[in-house]
C-alpha positions in Angstrom: 78.8 133.9 117.1 81.3 131.4 115.6 80.1 128.1 114.2 82.3 125.0 113.7 81.4 123.0 110.6 81.9 119.3 111.2 82.3 117.2 108.1 80.1 114.1 108.1 80.4 112.9 104.5 83.3 113.0 102.0 83.0 112.2 98.3 86.0 111.5 96.2 87.0 109.9 92.9 89.2 106.8 92.4 90.9 107.0 89.1 91.9 104.1 86.9 95.5 103.3 85.9 97.2 101.9 82.8 100.7 100.5 82.4 102.4 102.2 79.4 105.1 99.7 80.0 105.5 96.7 82.2 109.0 95.1 82.3 109.1 92.0 84.5 112.5 91.5 86.1 113.7 88.9 88.6 111.5 86.9 91.0 112.1 87.9 94.6 112.6 85.6 97.6 109.1 86.6 98.9 107.5 85.2 95.7 106.8 88.6 94.1 108.6 90.0 91.1 110.7 93.2 90.7 109.4 95.3 87.8 109.8 98.5 86.0 106.8 100.4 84.6 105.6 103.7 83.5 102.1 104.1 85.1 99.5 106.6 84.0 96.2 107.7 85.5 93.4 108.0 83.0 90.0 109.6 83.0 87.9 106.7 84.2 86.9 106.6 87.8 84.9 105.0 90.6 83.1 107.3 93.1 83.8 106.7 96.8 81.4 108.1 99.4 82.6 108.0 102.9 80.2 108.7 105.8 80.9 108.8 109.5 78.8 106.7 111.8 78.7 105.9 115.5 78.7 102.2 115.3 82.5 101.9 115.5 82.2 99.5 112.6 82.9 99.6 108.9 80.3 98.8 106.2 80.5 98.7 102.4 77.8 99.0 99.8 78.3 98.9 96.1 76.4 98.9 92.8 78.6 96.1 91.4 77.6 92.5 92.1 81.2 91.2 91.7 82.7 93.8 94.0 83.1 92.4 97.5 81.1 94.2 100.2 83.0 92.8 103.1 86.4 92.8 104.9 88.2 91.4 101.8 87.6 94.7 99.9 90.8 96.8 99.8 88.7 99.9 100.7 87.6 98.1 103.8 91.2 97.3 104.7 92.2 100.9 104.2 89.4 102.2 106.4 90.3 99.6 109.1 93.9 100.6 109.0 93.1 104.2 109.5 90.4 103.8 112.1 92.4 101.4 114.3 95.8 103.0 113.7 94.7 106.5 114.6 92.1 105.6 117.3 89.3 107.3 115.4 86.2 107.4 117.6 83.8 106.7 114.7 82.7 104.0 112.4 82.6 104.4 108.6 80.1 103.7 105.9 81.7 103.3 102.5 79.7 103.4 99.2 81.6 102.4 96.1 80.0 103.3 92.8 81.9 101.2 90.3 82.7 102.3 86.8 86.1 100.8 86.5 85.8 97.1 85.4 86.8 94.6 88.1 90.0 92.5 87.6 90.7 94.3 84.4 94.3 95.5 84.8 93.1 99.0 85.6 93.8 99.0 89.3 90.2 99.6 90.2 90.5 98.0 93.7 93.8 99.7 94.4 92.3 103.1 93.3 89.3 102.6 95.6 91.7 101.7 98.4 93.9 104.8 97.8 90.8 107.0 97.6 89.6 105.6 100.9 92.9 106.3 102.6 92.9 109.9 101.3 89.2 110.4 102.1 89.5 109.1 105.7 92.4 111.5 106.2 90.2 114.4 105.1 87.0 113.2 106.7 88.5 112.7 110.2 90.9 115.6 110.0 93.9 113.4 110.7 96.5 115.4 108.8 98.5 112.3 107.9 101.5 113.4 105.8 101.6 112.1 102.2 104.8 110.1 102.9 102.9 108.2 105.7 99.9 107.6 103.4 102.3 106.1 100.9 103.8 103.8 103.5 100.4 102.6 104.6 99.4 102.2 100.9 102.4 100.0 100.3 101.3 97.7 103.1 97.9 97.2 101.4 98.9 96.5 97.8 101.5 97.0 95.1 99.4 99.5 93.0 98.0 101.4 95.9 100.9 103.8 96.4 100.7 104.9 92.8 97.0 105.6 93.1 97.6 107.9 96.1 99.1 110.6 93.9 98.4 109.3 90.4 99.5 111.2 87.3 102.6 109.8 85.4 105.1 107.9 87.5 108.0 105.6 87.0 107.5 102.5 89.2 110.2 100.0 90.4 110.6 97.3 92.9 107.2 95.5 93.3 105.7 98.8 92.0 105.9 100.7 95.2 109.1 102.6 94.5 107.8 105.6 92.6 109.4 108.6 90.8 107.2 111.4 89.5 107.6 112.0 85.7 106.5 115.1 83.8 102.8 115.3 83.0 101.8 113.1 80.0 101.2 115.2 76.9 97.6 115.5 75.7 96.3 112.6 73.6 93.2 110.4 73.2 93.2 106.9 74.6 90.7 104.1 74.0 90.3 101.4 76.7 88.8 98.1 75.6 87.7 95.7 78.2 87.1 92.1 77.2 84.8 90.0 79.4 87.6 87.6 80.5 88.7 86.4 83.9 92.5 86.3 84.2 94.4 85.3 87.3 97.3 87.7 88.0 99.1 84.9 90.0 98.6 82.4 87.2 99.9 84.9 84.6 103.0 85.5 86.6 103.5 81.8 87.2 103.3 81.1 83.5 105.8 83.9 82.8 108.3 82.2 85.2 107.7 78.8 83.7 107.8 79.7 80.0 110.8 82.0 80.1 109.5 84.7 77.7 112.0 87.2 76.4 112.6 90.0 78.8 112.5 93.1 76.6 112.6 96.4 78.4 110.9 99.5 77.1 110.4 101.5 80.3 113.4 103.7 80.0 112.5 104.6 76.4 108.9 105.5 77.3 110.0 107.5 80.3 112.4 109.5 78.1 109.5 110.0 75.6 107.3 111.4 78.4 110.1 113.7 79.4 110.4 115.0 75.9 106.6 115.2 75.5 106.7 113.0 72.4 103.3 111.3 72.1 104.3 109.4 68.9 107.4 107.9 70.6 105.4 107.0 73.7 102.7 105.2 71.5 105.3 103.4 69.4 107.0 101.9 72.4 104.1 100.8 74.5 105.0 97.3 75.8 103.9 94.7 78.4 106.0 91.6 79.1 102.9 89.7 80.2 101.1 90.1 76.9 102.5 86.8 75.4 101.3 84.9 78.5 97.8 86.4 78.4 97.4 86.1 74.6 98.6 82.4 74.6 95.6 81.7 76.8 93.2 84.1 75.2 93.8 84.8 71.5 91.1 87.4 71.4 93.4 89.8 73.3 95.9 89.5 70.5 93.1 89.9 67.9 91.9 93.1 69.7 95.4 94.6 69.7 95.7 93.8 66.0 92.3 95.4 65.3 93.4 98.7 67.0 96.6 98.7 64.9 94.5 98.2 61.8 92.4 101.2 62.7 95.4 103.6 62.5 96.1 103.8 66.2 99.4 105.3 67.1 100.1 102.3 69.2 98.3 99.7 71.4 99.1 97.5 74.4 97.7 95.5 77.3 97.6 96.9 80.8 98.6 95.0 83.9 98.0 91.2 83.6 95.0 91.9 81.3 92.6 91.6 79.8 92.1 95.3 79.1 93.7 96.7 76.0 94.3 100.3 75.3 95.3 102.3 72.2 96.5 105.8 71.4 94.9 108.1 68.8 95.9 111.5 67.6 92.3 112.7 67.3 89.1 111.9 69.2 87.2 111.5 65.9 89.6 108.7 64.9 89.2 107.0 68.3 85.4 107.0 68.0 85.6 105.7 64.4 87.9 102.9 65.6 85.4 102.0 68.4 82.6 101.9 66.0 84.4 99.6 63.6 86.0 97.3 66.2 82.8 96.9 68.2 81.2 95.1 65.2 83.7 92.3 65.6 84.0 92.4 69.4 80.4 92.7 70.4 81.0 91.9 74.1 83.8 94.3 74.5 83.2 97.5 76.6 85.0 100.7 75.3 85.9 103.9 77.1 87.4 107.0 75.4 89.5 108.8 77.9 92.5 111.2 78.3 95.6 111.0 80.5 94.9 112.5 83.9 97.8 114.4 85.4 
């Protein structure tokens, strides 16, 4: 006798992202900015648990008080887009177990969204091609397409035009999340108003990735939004300086902040830096991770 196994629950990981570079280019007619960036997945993740139900509705539960458990959550929007767009005859319960800090420049919400898109595709056996998933992802948020495939990618346009780069060479990365609330929209508005220098490092870092030169990658980490964020929050600048004083290979801010990251050639050096810096930045949360390809 043959049995058909029907999947009811699908569990997946939503991986965090850092910007090795973030070059802000011209402001577009739609109010967004064109940019160039080398984006990198790192080994910090949320767990997404998707379960079919027969309510025809979508529900979200989460362990994080500041993570919205309603229709404003990008994971909810992803599920809604799939269930309605593909006439799925089920509802969906989504559990989000957060580890990635919220509004931290680590694309946690976008990662959850992408994981939900991928997970719905598997759970409901829809066989949506990757190209179509990327198209849906671009409609949901600028970082979501990157999070569909992850790894090391060169991003252009608003961040949705992606080119796969070679895998990032092995290294140790420390993420340091300060308990600050920064508005991405306000950071970009300040960038436009204050006319900061538009230095571009993306091509240099992309070449360093291609040549597998960790030292060159680390030395050229750059984020055009750093002067804006640090002018409002000096502790970000102080944290960057602290990492450089701890013999990091290089340090930068990811996204519009406030998370800072630093490269180290050895894990022992990374943990030593965390121990020393945490004495000065007592409210900072640290993560020791590796690039995920």
